[in-house]
C-alpha positions in Angstrom: -0.3 0.2 0.0 1.2 3.2 -1.4 1.1 6.2 1.1 1.4 9.9 0.6 2.6 13.1 1.9 2.5 16.8 1.1 6.6 18.7 1.5 5.9 21.9 2.3 7.8 24.6 1.0 10.5 27.9 2.2 7.7 29.6 1.8 5.2 27.0 4.2 3.3 26.1 1.4 1.9 22.5 0.7 2.9 20.7 -2.4 1.3 18.1 -4.3 1.0 15.0 -2.5 4.4 12.6 -3.0 3.8 8.7 -3.1 5.9 6.9 -0.7 6.5 3.1 -0.8 5.6 2.3 -4.4 7.9 0.2 -5.4 9.6 0.2 -2.6 10.2 -2.9 0.2 9.7 -2.0 3.7 13.3 -1.9 4.5 14.0 1.0 2.3 10.7 2.7 2.6 11.7 3.1 6.8 15.3 4.1 5.5 13.4 6.3 3.2 11.5 8.2 6.3 14.4 7.3 8.5 16.9 9.9 5.8 13.3 12.3 5.9 12.9 12.2 9.4 17.2 13.0 10.3 16.6 15.9 7.7 13.8 17.9 9.3 15.5 17.5 13.1 18.7 18.7 11.2 16.3 22.0 9.7 15.0 22.4 13.3 17.6 22.2 15.1 19.1 25.3 13.1 16.6 27.2 13.3 16.9 26.8 17.4 20.7 27.5 17.1 19.1 31.0 14.6 16.7 31.8 17.4 19.7 31.4 20.5 22.3 33.6 17.5 19.7 35.9 17.6 18.3 36.0 21.7 22.3 36.4 23.2 22.8 39.8 19.9 19.6 41.2 21.5 20.9 40.9 24.7 24.8 42.4 23.6 22.4 45.2 22.1 21.3 46.2 25.5 23.5 45.8 27.5 25.7 48.3 25.3 22.1 50.4 25.1 22.4 50.4 28.7 25.6 50.7 29.7 26.0 53.8 26.9 23.3 55.9 28.8 24.8 54.8 32.4 28.1 56.1 30.9 26.0 59.3 29.9 24.9 60.8 32.1 
């Protein structure tokens, strides 16, 4: 039995359904899904790292602003 899923593009929209499992053995299907899952996890980790980096930058900028305000008084 073939399964379908829709890929999400960069802009958030969904693509046409993609059939998986057609002509693949069960272990090949599992390997394919495992690879897709790993790719999604990597994307999530990259997003988390970017968010953390932006948070650190905002914190540094706030400290600099506080330092400038304190130094100018």
